DRENZA-84704 format. One record per residue: residue in one letter; x, y negated, z negated of N, C-alpha, C in turn; residue number from 0. Coordinates in steps of 0.1 Angstrom, whole numbers, padded with zeros to 4 digits, always signed. Last residue first. Layout:
code=A n.u=X n.v=Y n.w=Z ca.u=X ca.v=Y ca.w=Z c.u=X c.v=Y c.w=Z pos=NUM .
...
***
This chain:
code=X n.u=-0048 n.v=-0739 n.w=-0525 ca.u=-0053 ca.v=-0737 ca.w=-0538 c.u=-0053 c.v=-0723 c.w=-0542 pos=143 .
code=X n.u=-0039 n.v=-0751 n.w=-0501 ca.u=-0030 ca.v=-0743 ca.w=-0509 c.u=-0035 c.v=-0741 c.w=-0523 pos=142 .
code=X n.u=-0054 n.v=-0769 n.w=-0487 ca.u=-0054 ca.v=-0755 ca.w=-0482 c.u=-0046 c.v=-0746 c.w=-0491 pos=141 .
code=X n.u=-0076 n.v=-0794 n.w=-0499 ca.u=-0063 ca.v=-0788 ca.w=-0497 c.u=-0064 c.v=-0774 c.w=-0494 pos=140 .
code=X n.u=-0099 n.v=-0809 n.w=-0498 ca.u=-0095 ca.v=-0803 ca.w=-0511 c.u=-0081 c.v=-0797 c.w=-0511 pos=139 .
code=X n.u=-0101 n.v=-0818 n.w=-0471 ca.u=-0103 ca.v=-0827 ca.w=-0483 c.u=-0097 c.v=-0822 c.w=-0495 pos=138 .
code=X n.u=-0098 n.v=-0795 n.w=-0456 ca.u=-0089 ca.v=-0806 ca.w=-0454 c.u=-0090 c.v=-0816 c.w=-0465 pos=137 .
code=X n.u=-0120 n.v=-0779 n.w=-0466 ca.u=-0106 ca.v=-0775 ca.w=-0469 c.u=-0096 c.v=-0786 c.w=-0466 pos=136 .
code=X n.u=-0141 n.v=-0795 n.w=-0456 ca.u=-0140 ca.v=-0792 ca.w=-0471 c.u=-0126 c.v=-0788 c.w=-0474 pos=135 .
code=X n.u=-0136 n.v=-0792 n.w=-0429 ca.u=-0136 ca.v=-0805 ca.w=-0435 c.u=-0134 c.v=-0804 c.w=-0450 pos=134 .
code=X n.u=-0140 n.v=-0765 n.w=-0426 ca.u=-0127 ca.v=-0771 ca.w=-0423 c.u=-0126 c.v=-0785 c.w=-0429 pos=133 .
code=X n.u=-0167 n.v=-0762 n.w=-0432 ca.u=-0157 ca.v=-0755 ca.w=-0440 c.u=-0143 c.v=-0762 c.w=-0438 pos=132 .
code=X n.u=-0180 n.v=-0778 n.w=-0413 ca.u=-0181 ca.v=-0782 ca.w=-0427 c.u=-0170 c.v=-0775 c.w=-0436 pos=131 .
code=X n.u=-0173 n.v=-0764 n.w=-0390 ca.u=-0168 ca.v=-0778 ca.w=-0392 c.u=-0169 c.v=-0782 c.w=-0406 pos=130 .
code=X n.u=-0187 n.v=-0740 n.w=-0394 ca.u=-0172 ca.v=-0740 ca.w=-0393 c.u=-0167 c.v=-0754 c.w=-0396 pos=129 .
code=X n.u=-0213 n.v=-0750 n.w=-0394 ca.u=-0208 ca.v=-0743 ca.w=-0406 c.u=-0192 c.v=-0743 c.w=-0406 pos=128 .
code=X n.u=-0215 n.v=-0759 n.w=-0368 ca.u=-0216 ca.v=-0769 ca.w=-0379 c.u=-0211 c.v=-0763 c.w=-0392 pos=127 .
code=X n.u=-0211 n.v=-0735 n.w=-0354 ca.u=-0202 ca.v=-0746 ca.w=-0352 c.u=-0203 c.v=-0756 c.w=-0364 pos=126 .
code=X n.u=-0234 n.v=-0722 n.w=-0362 ca.u=-0221 ca.v=-0716 ca.w=-0365 c.u=-0210 c.v=-0727 c.w=-0364 pos=125 .
code=X n.u=-0254 n.v=-0739 n.w=-0352 ca.u=-0253 ca.v=-0736 ca.w=-0366 c.u=-0239 c.v=-0731 c.w=-0370 pos=124 .
code=X n.u=-0249 n.v=-0736 n.w=-0324 ca.u=-0248 ca.v=-0749 ca.w=-0331 c.u=-0246 c.v=-0748 c.w=-0346 pos=123 .
code=X n.u=-0255 n.v=-0709 n.w=-0320 ca.u=-0241 ca.v=-0714 ca.w=-0318 c.u=-0239 c.v=-0727 c.w=-0325 pos=122 .
code=X n.u=-0276 n.v=-0698 n.w=-0347 ca.u=-0274 ca.v=-0703 ca.w=-0334 c.u=-0260 c.v=-0707 c.w=-0332 pos=121 .
code=X n.u=-0276 n.v=-0667 n.w=-0366 ca.u=-0273 ca.v=-0682 ca.w=-0365 c.u=-0272 c.v=-0686 c.w=-0350 pos=120 .
code=X n.u=-0303 n.v=-0644 n.w=-0368 ca.u=-0289 ca.v=-0647 ca.w=-0364 c.u=-0288 c.v=-0663 c.w=-0362 pos=119 .
code=X n.u=-0323 n.v=-0645 n.w=-0397 ca.u=-0322 ca.v=-0645 ca.w=-0383 c.u=-0307 c.v=-0648 c.w=-0379 pos=118 .
code=X n.u=-0332 n.v=-0625 n.w=-0423 ca.u=-0322 ca.v=-0635 ca.w=-0418 c.u=-0321 c.v=-0634 c.w=-0403 pos=117 .
code=X n.u=-0361 n.v=-0622 n.w=-0441 ca.u=-0354 ca.v=-0618 ca.w=-0429 c.u=-0344 c.v=-0628 c.w=-0425 pos=116 .
code=X n.u=-0359 n.v=-0621 n.w=-0476 ca.u=-0362 ca.v=-0629 ca.w=-0464 c.u=-0354 c.v=-0623 c.w=-0452 pos=115 .
code=X n.u=-0371 n.v=-0595 n.w=-0496 ca.u=-0359 ca.v=-0602 ca.w=-0490 c.u=-0364 c.v=-0609 c.w=-0477 pos=114 .
code=X n.u=-0396 n.v=-0599 n.w=-0519 ca.u=-0393 ca.v=-0594 ca.w=-0506 c.u=-0381 c.v=-0602 c.w=-0500 pos=113 .
code=X n.u=-0388 n.v=-0591 n.w=-0553 ca.u=-0391 ca.v=-0601 ca.w=-0542 c.u=-0388 c.v=-0595 c.w=-0529 pos=112 .
code=X n.u=-0403 n.v=-0566 n.w=-0571 ca.u=-0391 ca.v=-0569 ca.w=-0563 c.u=-0395 c.v=-0580 c.w=-0553 pos=111 .
code=X n.u=-0422 n.v=-0575 n.w=-0599 ca.u=-0421 ca.v=-0570 ca.w=-0585 c.u=-0409 c.v=-0574 c.w=-0579 pos=110 .
code=X n.u=-0411 n.v=-0564 n.w=-0631 ca.u=-0414 ca.v=-0576 ca.w=-0622 c.u=-0413 c.v=-0570 c.w=-0607 pos=109 .
code=X n.u=-0424 n.v=-0547 n.w=-0659 ca.u=-0417 ca.v=-0547 ca.w=-0646 c.u=-0421 c.v=-0560 c.w=-0638 pos=108 .
code=X n.u=-0440 n.v=-0547 n.w=-0681 ca.u=-0427 ca.v=-0554 ca.w=-0682 c.u=-0420 c.v=-0555 c.w=-0668 pos=107 .
code=X n.u=-0462 n.v=-0532 n.w=-0674 ca.u=-0464 ca.v=-0546 ca.w=-0679 c.u=-0451 c.v=-0554 c.w=-0679 pos=106 .
code=X n.u=-0452 n.v=-0508 n.w=-0665 ca.u=-0460 ca.v=-0516 ca.w=-0655 c.u=-0461 c.v=-0531 c.w=-0661 pos=105 .
code=X n.u=-0440 n.v=-0499 n.w=-0688 ca.u=-0432 ca.v=-0501 ca.w=-0676 c.u=-0439 c.v=-0511 c.w=-0667 pos=104 .
code=X n.u=-0463 n.v=-0497 n.w=-0705 ca.u=-0452 ca.v=-0506 ca.w=-0708 c.u=-0444 c.v=-0509 c.w=-0696 pos=103 .
code=X n.u=-0477 n.v=-0477 n.w=-0691 ca.u=-0483 ca.v=-0490 ca.w=-0693 c.u=-0472 c.v=-0501 c.w=-0696 pos=102 .
code=X n.u=-0459 n.v=-0456 n.w=-0694 ca.u=-0463 ca.v=-0461 ca.w=-0681 c.u=-0468 c.v=-0475 c.w=-0681 pos=101 .
code=X n.u=-0459 n.v=-0452 n.w=-0721 ca.u=-0447 ca.v=-0456 ca.w=-0715 c.u=-0450 c.v=-0462 c.w=-0701 pos=100 .
code=X n.u=-0486 n.v=-0444 n.w=-0725 ca.u=-0481 ca.v=-0456 ca.w=-0731 c.u=-0469 c.v=-0461 c.w=-0725 pos=99 .
code=X n.u=-0486 n.v=-0420 n.w=-0710 ca.u=-0495 ca.v=-0431 ca.w=-0706 c.u=-0491 c.v=-0444 c.w=-0712 pos=98 .
code=X n.u=-0468 n.v=-0405 n.w=-0726 ca.u=-0465 ca.v=-0408 ca.w=-0711 c.u=-0474 c.v=-0420 c.w=-0707 pos=97 .
code=X n.u=-0481 n.v=-0405 n.w=-0750 ca.u=-0468 ca.v=-0412 ca.w=-0749 c.u=-0465 c.v=-0415 c.w=-0735 pos=96 .
code=X n.u=-0503 n.v=-0389 n.w=-0743 ca.u=-0505 ca.v=-0403 ca.w=-0748 c.u=-0493 c.v=-0411 c.w=-0747 pos=95 .
code=X n.u=-0492 n.v=-0365 n.w=-0735 ca.u=-0499 ca.v=-0373 ca.w=-0725 c.u=-0501 c.v=-0388 c.w=-0730 pos=94 .
code=X n.u=-0461 n.v=-0354 n.w=-0744 ca.u=-0474 ca.v=-0358 ca.w=-0750 c.u=-0480 c.v=-0368 c.w=-0740 pos=93 .
code=X n.u=-0437 n.v=-0349 n.w=-0736 ca.u=-0447 ca.v=-0340 ca.w=-0730 c.u=-0461 c.v=-0344 c.w=-0735 pos=92 .
code=X n.u=-0420 n.v=-0366 n.w=-0750 ca.u=-0422 ca.v=-0369 ca.w=-0736 c.u=-0433 c.v=-0359 c.w=-0729 pos=91 .
code=X n.u=-0420 n.v=-0355 n.w=-0776 ca.u=-0426 ca.v=-0367 ca.w=-0773 c.u=-0430 c.v=-0369 c.w=-0758 pos=90 .
code=X n.u=-0408 n.v=-0330 n.w=-0772 ca.u=-0420 ca.v=-0331 ca.w=-0781 c.u=-0427 c.v=-0344 c.w=-0780 pos=89 .
code=X n.u=-0386 n.v=-0336 n.w=-0757 ca.u=-0398 ca.v=-0330 ca.w=-0750 c.u=-0410 c.v=-0331 c.w=-0759 pos=88 .
code=X n.u=-0363 n.v=-0343 n.w=-0770 ca.u=-0373 ca.v=-0354 ca.w=-0767 c.u=-0386 c.v=-0348 c.w=-0761 pos=87 .
code=X n.u=-0349 n.v=-0320 n.w=-0769 ca.u=-0353 ca.v=-0325 ca.w=-0782 c.u=-0364 c.v=-0336 c.w=-0780 pos=86 .
code=X n.u=-0343 n.v=-0317 n.w=-0742 ca.u=-0351 ca.v=-0307 ca.w=-0749 c.u=-0357 c.v=-0312 c.w=-0762 pos=85 .
code=X n.u=-0327 n.v=-0339 n.w=-0739 ca.u=-0340 ca.v=-0339 ca.w=-0731 c.u=-0349 c.v=-0329 c.w=-0738 pos=84 .
code=X n.u=-0305 n.v=-0331 n.w=-0754 ca.u=-0313 ca.v=-0343 ca.w=-0758 c.u=-0327 c.v=-0343 c.w=-0751 pos=83 .
code=X n.u=-0296 n.v=-0309 n.w=-0740 ca.u=-0301 ca.v=-0307 ca.w=-0753 c.u=-0310 c.v=-0319 c.w=-0758 pos=82 .
code=X n.u=-0287 n.v=-0323 n.w=-0717 ca.u=-0297 ca.v=-0312 ca.w=-0716 c.u=-0304 c.v=-0310 c.w=-0729 pos=81 .
code=X n.u=-0268 n.v=-0340 n.w=-0727 ca.u=-0280 ca.v=-0346 ca.w=-0720 c.u=-0291 c.v=-0335 c.w=-0720 pos=80 .
code=X n.u=-0249 n.v=-0322 n.w=-0737 ca.u=-0256 ca.v=-0331 ca.w=-0746 c.u=-0269 c.v=-0336 c.w=-0740 pos=79 .
code=X n.u=-0241 n.v=-0311 n.w=-0712 ca.u=-0246 ca.v=-0302 ca.w=-0722 c.u=-0255 c.v=-0311 c.w=-0732 pos=78 .
code=X n.u=-0231 n.v=-0334 n.w=-0700 ca.u=-0242 ca.v=-0327 ca.w=-0694 c.u=-0249 c.v=-0318 c.w=-0704 pos=77 .
code=X n.u=-0209 n.v=-0339 n.w=-0717 ca.u=-0220 ca.v=-0349 ca.w=-0716 c.u=-0232 c.v=-0343 c.w=-0710 pos=76 .
code=X n.u=-0194 n.v=-0316 n.w=-0713 ca.u=-0199 ca.v=-0319 ca.w=-0726 c.u=-0211 c.v=-0329 c.w=-0725 pos=75 .
code=X n.u=-0187 n.v=-0320 n.w=-0686 ca.u=-0194 ca.v=-0308 ca.w=-0690 c.u=-0201 c.v=-0310 c.w=-0703 pos=74 .
code=X n.u=-0171 n.v=-0344 n.w=-0689 ca.u=-0183 ca.v=-0344 ca.w=-0681 c.u=-0193 c.v=-0332 c.w=-0684 pos=73 .
code=X n.u=-0150 n.v=-0333 n.w=-0705 ca.u=-0159 ca.v=-0344 ca.w=-0710 c.u=-0172 c.v=-0344 c.w=-0703 pos=72 .
code=X n.u=-0138 n.v=-0316 n.w=-0687 ca.u=-0144 ca.v=-0311 ca.w=-0699 c.u=-0154 c.v=-0320 c.w=-0705 pos=71 .
code=X n.u=-0130 n.v=-0335 n.w=-0667 ca.u=-0139 ca.v=-0324 ca.w=-0664 c.u=-0146 c.v=-0318 c.w=-0676 pos=70 .
code=X n.u=-0113 n.v=-0351 n.w=-0681 ca.u=-0125 ca.v=-0357 ca.w=-0676 c.u=-0135 c.v=-0346 c.w=-0672 pos=69 .
code=X n.u=-0093 n.v=-0333 n.w=-0686 ca.u=-0100 ca.v=-0339 ca.w=-0697 c.u=-0113 c.v=-0345 c.w=-0693 pos=68 .
code=X n.u=-0085 n.v=-0328 n.w=-0660 ca.u=-0091 ca.v=-0317 ca.w=-0667 c.u=-0098 c.v=-0322 c.w=-0680 pos=67 .
code=X n.u=-0074 n.v=-0353 n.w=-0652 ca.u=-0087 ca.v=-0348 ca.w=-0645 c.u=-0093 c.v=-0337 c.w=-0653 pos=66 .
code=X n.u=-0052 n.v=-0354 n.w=-0672 ca.u=-0063 ca.v=-0364 ca.w=-0672 c.u=-0076 c.v=-0359 c.w=-0664 pos=65 .
code=X n.u=-0036 n.v=-0331 n.w=-0664 ca.u=-0042 ca.v=-0333 ca.w=-0677 c.u=-0054 c.v=-0342 c.w=-0677 pos=64 .
code=X n.u=-0023 n.v=-0330 n.w=-0640 ca.u=-0037 ca.v=-0324 ca.w=-0640 c.u=-0044 c.v=-0327 c.w=-0654 pos=63 .
code=X n.u=+0003 n.v=-0339 n.w=-0642 ca.u=-0007 ca.v=-0348 ca.w=-0637 c.u=-0021 c.v=-0343 c.w=-0637 pos=62 .
code=X n.u=+0009 n.v=-0315 n.w=-0668 ca.u=+0014 ca.v=-0327 ca.w=-0660 c.u=+0003 c.v=-0336 c.w=-0655 pos=61 .
code=X n.u=+0007 n.v=-0291 n.w=-0680 ca.u=-0004 ca.v=-0295 ca.w=-0672 c.u=-0001 c.v=-0307 c.w=-0663 pos=60 .
code=X n.u=+0028 n.v=-0289 n.w=-0697 ca.u=+0028 ca.v=-0281 ca.w=-0686 c.u=+0017 c.v=-0284 c.w=-0676 pos=59 .
code=X n.u=+0021 n.v=-0306 n.w=-0719 ca.u=+0031 ca.v=-0310 ca.w=-0709 c.u=+0031 c.v=-0302 c.w=-0696 pos=58 .
code=X n.u=+0005 n.v=-0291 n.w=-0736 ca.u=-0001 ca.v=-0300 ca.w=-0726 c.u=+0008 c.v=-0305 c.w=-0716 pos=57 .
code=X n.u=+0008 n.v=-0269 n.w=-0754 ca.u=+0017 ca.v=-0272 ca.w=-0743 c.u=+0011 c.v=-0280 c.w=-0732 pos=56 .
code=X n.u=-0014 n.v=-0268 n.w=-0771 ca.u=-0001 ca.v=-0273 ca.w=-0776 c.u=+0009 c.v=-0276 c.w=-0765 pos=55 .
code=X n.u=-0044 n.v=-0281 n.w=-0756 ca.u=-0034 ca.v=-0270 ca.w=-0759 c.u=-0021 c.v=-0276 c.w=-0764 pos=54 .
code=X n.u=-0068 n.v=-0302 n.w=-0773 ca.u=-0058 ca.v=-0299 ca.w=-0762 c.u=-0049 c.v=-0288 c.w=-0766 pos=53 .
code=X n.u=-0099 n.v=-0313 n.w=-0780 ca.u=-0089 ca.v=-0303 ca.w=-0784 c.u=-0081 c.v=-0300 c.w=-0772 pos=52 .
code=X n.u=-0116 n.v=-0339 n.w=-0792 ca.u=-0110 ca.v=-0334 ca.w=-0780 c.u=-0098 c.v=-0325 c.w=-0784 pos=51 .
code=X n.u=-0147 n.v=-0354 n.w=-0802 ca.u=-0135 ca.v=-0345 ca.w=-0805 c.u=-0129 c.v=-0341 c.w=-0792 pos=50 .
code=X n.u=-0165 n.v=-0373 n.w=-0794 ca.u=-0163 ca.v=-0371 ca.w=-0808 c.u=-0150 c.v=-0363 c.w=-0811 pos=49 .
code=X n.u=-0176 n.v=-0394 n.w=-0769 ca.u=-0166 ca.v=-0384 ca.w=-0772 c.u=-0163 c.v=-0384 c.w=-0787 pos=48 .
code=X n.u=-0210 n.v=-0399 n.w=-0765 ca.u=-0198 ca.v=-0404 ca.w=-0769 c.u=-0188 c.v=-0393 c.w=-0774 pos=47 .
code=X n.u=-0235 n.v=-0390 n.w=-0757 ca.u=-0224 ca.v=-0388 ca.w=-0748 c.u=-0211 c.v=-0394 c.w=-0752 pos=46 .
code=X n.u=-0255 n.v=-0391 n.w=-0776 ca.u=-0254 ca.v=-0403 ca.w=-0767 c.u=-0243 c.v=-0401 c.w=-0756 pos=45 .
code=X n.u=-0250 n.v=-0369 n.w=-0791 ca.u=-0262 ca.v=-0369 ca.w=-0782 c.u=-0262 c.v=-0381 c.w=-0773 pos=44 .
code=X n.u=-0214 n.v=-0365 n.w=-0788 ca.u=-0227 ca.v=-0366 ca.w=-0795 c.u=-0238 c.v=-0367 c.w=-0785 pos=43 .
code=X n.u=-0190 n.v=-0341 n.w=-0775 ca.u=-0197 ca.v=-0354 ca.w=-0775 c.u=-0209 c.v=-0353 c.w=-0784 pos=42 .
code=X n.u=-0160 n.v=-0325 n.w=-0771 ca.u=-0172 ca.v=-0325 ca.w=-0778 c.u=-0178 c.v=-0339 c.w=-0779 pos=41 .
code=X n.u=-0139 n.v=-0305 n.w=-0751 ca.u=-0144 ca.v=-0318 ca.w=-0754 c.u=-0157 c.v=-0316 c.w=-0761 pos=40 .
code=X n.u=-0111 n.v=-0286 n.w=-0748 ca.u=-0124 ca.v=-0285 ca.w=-0753 c.u=-0128 c.v=-0300 c.w=-0757 pos=39 .
code=X n.u=-0089 n.v=-0267 n.w=-0730 ca.u=-0092 ca.v=-0281 ca.w=-0733 c.u=-0107 c.v=-0281 c.w=-0736 pos=38 .
code=X n.u=-0089 n.v=-0240 n.w=-0726 ca.u=-0079 ca.v=-0245 ca.w=-0735 c.u=-0081 c.v=-0260 c.w=-0738 pos=37 .
code=X n.u=-0107 n.v=-0229 n.w=-0708 ca.u=-0111 ca.v=-0231 ca.w=-0721 c.u=-0101 c.v=-0236 c.w=-0731 pos=36 .
code=X n.u=-0094 n.v=-0231 n.w=-0683 ca.u=-0097 ca.v=-0218 ca.w=-0689 c.u=-0100 c.v=-0219 c.w=-0704 pos=35 .
code=X n.u=-0095 n.v=-0260 n.w=-0680 ca.u=-0083 ca.v=-0252 ca.w=-0680 c.u=-0084 c.v=-0239 c.w=-0688 pos=34 .
code=X n.u=-0123 n.v=-0270 n.w=-0700 ca.u=-0115 ca.v=-0270 ca.w=-0688 c.u=-0103 c.v=-0262 c.w=-0690 pos=33 .
code=X n.u=-0156 n.v=-0275 n.w=-0714 ca.u=-0142 ca.v=-0269 ca.w=-0714 c.u=-0136 c.v=-0271 c.w=-0701 pos=32 .
code=X n.u=-0179 n.v=-0291 n.w=-0737 ca.u=-0174 ca.v=-0287 ca.w=-0723 c.u=-0160 c.v=-0283 c.w=-0724 pos=31 .
code=X n.u=-0207 n.v=-0296 n.w=-0757 ca.u=-0194 ca.v=-0291 ca.w=-0756 c.u=-0191 c.v=-0287 c.w=-0741 pos=30 .
code=X n.u=-0226 n.v=-0318 n.w=-0777 ca.u=-0224 ca.v=-0312 ca.w=-0764 c.u=-0210 c.v=-0308 c.w=-0763 pos=29 .
code=X n.u=-0245 n.v=-0318 n.w=-0805 ca.u=-0232 ca.v=-0319 ca.w=-0800 c.u=-0231 c.v=-0311 c.w=-0787 pos=28 .
code=X n.u=-0272 n.v=-0331 n.w=-0824 ca.u=-0267 ca.v=-0325 ca.w=-0811 c.u=-0252 c.v=-0328 c.w=-0809 pos=27 .
code=X n.u=-0282 n.v=-0342 n.w=-0847 ca.u=-0274 ca.v=-0330 ca.w=-0849 c.u=-0268 c.v=-0324 c.w=-0836 pos=26 .
code=X n.u=-0296 n.v=-0364 n.w=-0838 ca.u=-0284 ca.v=-0366 ca.w=-0847 c.u=-0275 c.v=-0354 c.w=-0848 pos=25 .
code=X n.u=-0317 n.v=-0352 n.w=-0825 ca.u=-0307 ca.v=-0359 ca.w=-0818 c.u=-0294 c.v=-0361 c.w=-0826 pos=24 .
code=X n.u=-0331 n.v=-0342 n.w=-0848 ca.u=-0326 ca.v=-0333 ca.w=-0838 c.u=-0315 c.v=-0339 c.w=-0829 pos=23 .
code=X n.u=-0339 n.v=-0366 n.w=-0861 ca.u=-0330 ca.v=-0356 ca.w=-0868 c.u=-0324 c.v=-0346 c.w=-0858 pos=22 .
code=X n.u=-0355 n.v=-0377 n.w=-0840 ca.u=-0343 ca.v=-0384 ca.w=-0845 c.u=-0333 c.v=-0375 c.w=-0852 pos=21 .
code=X n.u=-0375 n.v=-0358 n.w=-0839 ca.u=-0366 ca.v=-0360 ca.w=-0827 c.u=-0354 c.v=-0367 c.w=-0832 pos=20 .
code=X n.u=-0387 n.v=-0361 n.w=-0864 ca.u=-0381 ca.v=-0348 ca.w=-0860 c.u=-0372 c.v=-0350 c.w=-0849 pos=19 .
code=X n.u=-0395 n.v=-0388 n.w=-0863 ca.u=-0385 ca.v=-0384 ca.w=-0873 c.u=-0378 c.v=-0371 c.w=-0869 pos=18 .
code=X n.u=-0414 n.v=-0385 n.w=-0842 ca.u=-0402 ca.v=-0394 ca.w=-0840 c.u=-0391 c.v=-0390 c.w=-0850 pos=17 .
code=X n.u=-0433 n.v=-0369 n.w=-0855 ca.u=-0426 ca.v=-0364 ca.w=-0843 c.u=-0413 c.v=-0372 c.w=-0841 pos=16 .
code=X n.u=-0441 n.v=-0387 n.w=-0875 ca.u=-0435 ca.v=-0373 ca.w=-0879 c.u=-0427 c.v=-0368 c.w=-0867 pos=15 .
code=X n.u=-0451 n.v=-0408 n.w=-0860 ca.u=-0440 ca.v=-0410 ca.w=-0870 c.u=-0433 c.v=-0397 c.w=-0873 pos=14 .
code=X n.u=-0472 n.v=-0395 n.w=-0847 ca.u=-0461 ca.v=-0400 ca.w=-0840 c.u=-0449 c.v=-0403 c.w=-0848 pos=13 .
code=X n.u=-0489 n.v=-0390 n.w=-0870 ca.u=-0484 ca.v=-0379 ca.w=-0861 c.u=-0472 c.v=-0383 c.w=-0853 pos=12 .
code=X n.u=-0494 n.v=-0416 n.w=-0878 ca.u=-0487 ca.v=-0407 ca.w=-0887 c.u=-0481 c.v=-0395 c.w=-0879 pos=11 .
code=X n.u=-0509 n.v=-0424 n.w=-0856 ca.u=-0496 ca.v=-0431 ca.w=-0860 c.u=-0488 c.v=-0422 c.w=-0868 pos=10 .
code=X n.u=-0531 n.v=-0407 n.w=-0859 ca.u=-0523 ca.v=-0407 ca.w=-0847 c.u=-0509 c.v=-0413 c.w=-0849 pos=9 .
code=X n.u=-0541 n.v=-0415 n.w=-0883 ca.u=-0536 ca.v=-0401 ca.w=-0882 c.u=-0527 c.v=-0400 c.w=-0869 pos=8 .
code=X n.u=-0549 n.v=-0441 n.w=-0877 ca.u=-0539 ca.v=-0439 ca.w=-0887 c.u=-0533 c.v=-0425 c.w=-0886 pos=7 .
code=X n.u=-0568 n.v=-0437 n.w=-0857 ca.u=-0556 ca.v=-0444 ca.w=-0854 c.u=-0545 c.v=-0441 c.w=-0864 pos=6 .
code=X n.u=-0586 n.v=-0411 n.w=-0847 ca.u=-0583 ca.v=-0417 ca.w=-0860 c.u=-0569 c.v=-0423 c.w=-0858 pos=5 .
code=X n.u=-0604 n.v=-0416 n.w=-0816 ca.u=-0593 ca.v=-0409 ca.w=-0824 c.u=-0590 c.v=-0418 c.w=-0837 pos=4 .
code=X n.u=-0637 n.v=-0413 n.w=-0810 ca.u=-0627 ca.v=-0422 ca.w=-0812 c.u=-0616 c.v=-0416 c.w=-0821 pos=3 .
code=X n.u=-0658 n.v=-0396 n.w=-0810 ca.u=-0648 ca.v=-0393 ca.w=-0800 c.u=-0636 c.v=-0403 c.w=-0801 pos=2 .
code=X n.u=-0678 n.v=-0381 n.w=-0833 ca.u=-0670 ca.v=-0393 ca.w=-0831 c.u=-0658 c.v=-0389 c.w=-0822 pos=1 .
code=X n.u=-0710 n.v=-0369 n.w=-0832 ca.u=-0696 ca.v=-0365 ca.w=-0830 c.u=-0689 c.v=-0378 c.w=-0826 pos=0 .
***
């Protein structure tokens, strides 16, 4: 019994899944509304605004128009994000993909450098820094 996976078959499987995800993402449109449904925003799977429908009497909304458009757009982005996550689940639920992504993250990540603890400046250091600042300003001019 051969326990080594067929690499070509695995690659073909991932290509098929990736093509399916790509097609699903391309078809996603997120929709959001505001002002009792009179403002309708539509975004694509990346959250880019693709359509905005406003009521004929937008003038009545006055200063509320911009916040209402933002509200509808935010709802549309959330809708698209939810749909995109569902479309990606075919890949993100595969343990092999999860393990591969984890390995890539670990390989490419750089450890955060430890911030150096700053000690409070001594009175002499404060005075020296002040003197250096005023000397620099006196040489280069105060009106820059």
